[in-house]
Steps between C-alpha positions, in 0.01 A plus 500: 500500500804282433338171605246488217779572251710218642205261483427604141864433408475165679194404293679602180806293598273205582333530160843502335598190700185319390553596135862379512395175670232433238746566217755265658230236553392523136861469384551206735198318360620560145853382577390204718743605772530784749589830334556815704590839363760694694445865581796588280345326197166669560661840544716460190202403289314813612782757503862394475628858510338572837665191648842627398413846635403354837822299510709808423312709758535229766871462439558877502296596809522191718779264589584343160610166641145438624368487144652160424393294801178675600335647192597218268347256748176702497503526121544123462199424723167419333296807416187386681694440823652849500164668435327283762759596763470866398120479529526347846744766622296788361179362648667446836621861498153627410307276737300668774446290808167500674493649845562263789188617681273255324188532292246507782686712755405861559741746347 
């Protein structure tokens, strides 16, 4: 039951990665140089208040020193890279391997 949900979330994350990559590509063509949008910029343009809420929650419930080196590094990464990595991880978690018996062997 959980594997289809993980795969669905992976497909949604992949769609978000593709949308972010297309937007960055269009901006790059318009600017005549490579333009990438960080996750922080994307998040702030959608909902700046939720970003500050996540920061406050992270600092209150987790080790606050980790916010600066780890989360700021993730937030400065390009949006399409973060969503592509998230899609890969979710799909890997929801992947069901085929049995090792083989297609033509009796089961």
